[in-house]
N, C-alpha and C positions, 0 to 999 in steps of 0.2 A: 547123488548129491544135488543134481539138477532138479530131481523131482521134489525133493526136501526143500530146496531154495524157493522153488515155485509155490509150494504148499504155504510156506511162511509168508511169501508175498501177497498171497490170497488173504490171508488173516489180517495182515497190515492194510490192505486195500479196504477190507471190510471195516476195520477200526476208523480209518480215515473218512470213509463215506458216512458213517454213523456220527463221527465227531463233527463233520461239516453240517449235517443235518441239525445238531444241536447248536451249531454256531448261528445258524439261521433263525432258530427258535428264539434264542437271546436276543439276536439282532432285531427281530419283529417286536419283542417286548420293549426294547430300548427306543425303537422309533415311535412306539405308542406313548411311552413316557415322555418323549421329546415334545410330542404333539400336546400332551396334557400340560407340560411346562410352559409352551407357548401360549396355550389358552389361558392358563392361570395368570401369566404376566400381562396378557391383553385385558382380562377382567379387573386386575389390580389398576391398571393404568387408565382404563376407561369404565369406571364402576357404573352400573345401570342405576342401582339404589344405594343410597347412603347406608353403610353398615349400622349405624345408630337407629335406623328406622326399620330394620328387619324385625319382624315380630318373632318371639321365641316359639311360638307354635309352628312356625314355618321352619325354623332352624332345626326343631326336634323332629320333624318329619323326614324319615328316610328317603322318600321319594325326591326330596330337593337336594340331596347329598350326591349329585352326579359324579363329582371328582372323587369322592371316598368310594363310591361303588366302582368306579374305573379302577382305581388303585387296588382295590380288594380283588377284582378279577385278574389284574395283571400280577398280583402277589401270588394267587393260585397257579397261574401259568408258569411263573418263575419256579415255584415249588415243585411242580411236575418235571420242568426241565432240569432242575437240581438233582431230583430222584433219578432221572435217566442218566445224568452225568456220573452219579455215584455207582449205578448198575453197570455202566459202560466201563468204569474204572475196575470194578470187581471182575468184570468178565474178561477184560484184555490186559489188566495190569501186569500179571505175571509173565504172560506171553510177549508183551511188549518189551519188559525188562530183559528177558532172555534174547529176544531178537536184537535189541540195540547191543548188548554184550557180544553176541555172536558176530554182528556186522563189524564191531570195533576190532575184535580178535582177528577176523579174516582180513579186514583192511590192513591191520598192523603187519601181519605176517606176509601179505602179498607185497607191501612196501619194502619189507625187510629183505624178502627174497629177490625182488628186482634190483635193489640196491647191492646186495651181496653177490649177485651173480650178473653184474652188469656187462661182464666181458664175455659171458656165455649165451650164445643165442639159442635159447630153448623155446621161448614162446614169443608170439608176436606182440609188439608194443600196443597194438590197437586192442588185443585181447585183455591185457592188464588194465589199460585205461578204461576200457568199457566196464569191467568188473568194479574198479574203484568209483567210477562215475554212479554206478548202480547203487554201491553201498552208501555213498554220500547223498544221493537223492532220497533213498529210503529213510535214512536218518533224519534228514531236513524235513521231509514230508510228515513224519510222525510227530517230531517235536514242535514244529512251527504250527501245524494244525491244532495240536493240544493247547499251545500257548494263546493263539488268537481266540480260541474257543473260551478259555478261562478268562482272558482278558474282556472278552465281550460280556460274560457273566458278571465280572466285577464292575463294569462300567454302569451298571444299574445303580449301585451305590451312589455315584456322583450325580446322577439325574435325581434320584431321591432326595440327596442333600440339597440340591438346588431348588427343589419343589417345596421342601420342608422350611426353607428360609423365608418363605413368602407368608403373607397374612392368610391364614387357613382356619376354618372352623375346628372344633374339638374332634369331631368325628373323623375328618380327614387326617388330622394329626395322629390320631389313634391308629388308623390304618398305616400311615408311613412308619410310625414306630414298630408295628407288628412286622412290617416289611423289612426293615433294618435288622431286627432280631432273627428273623428267618434267615437272612443272608449271613449273619455273624455265627449262626448255630453250628455250622460245619464248613469244612474247607471245600473250595470249588477247584482245587488243584488236580492234576492227573499225577497220582503218585504210583510208581511201578515197584511192586514187590515190597512196599513200605520202606523203601531204601532210598530212592532219589526221585525228584520231581522233574516232569517233562517240561523244561524250560530252556530258552536260548542259552543260558549260562552252561547248561549241560554240555552244549557244542564246543564251547571254548574250553571247558575242563578236560573233556575227551581229547581235544586237539594237544593241550599242553601235556597231558599224561602220555600220549601217543608219541610225542616228540621225545620226551624223557626215556621212555622204554627203547625207543630206536637208538638214541645215543648210547645207552648202556649196552645193547645187544652188539652194535657196531664196534665199540671199544673192546668188548670181551673177544670178538673175533680178530 
């Protein structure tokens, strides 16, 4: 049992490490978008040349569309990160679902056993609390890491919307629309076993379900 538990822990640690790496990738993309947003606001506030005086041959020259080129590059980076997120979900989705269910059942039965045999001194309290703390920490680590990675990926939409609301040329607008379409094409959520999403609401749902089952079991006894 200890070897199996350690094996599952290693798989969970591997997922958390890769998930945190993706979080950093999305964070870097959002930081670069924030810089582009700030630069765009500065150019609009302090224009160097009047827009009416910009020649059409300069506008149509791709070399002068630095903002559009930057957004295209970030769009490609975001696409690769999204692909890695989908692959990570496919690789660990089933295992994480089984792991969370396994931890929930073990925690439920440990609490039930402790409450039901409170007058019998069979195991140390520190032993029970240690296992419960381990279960809770593992569940929180998986769900919270997944949630913040997903949240960081979706924050890109807000930054794109802020940039899109400014005065921009057609090429930049086109790149922004392509970026929006790319984000809306697929889900950025971590879905385990195609059944439940790794979201903080899952913690409260598990808590309410566990309390309900404990009350039922204790009433039966």
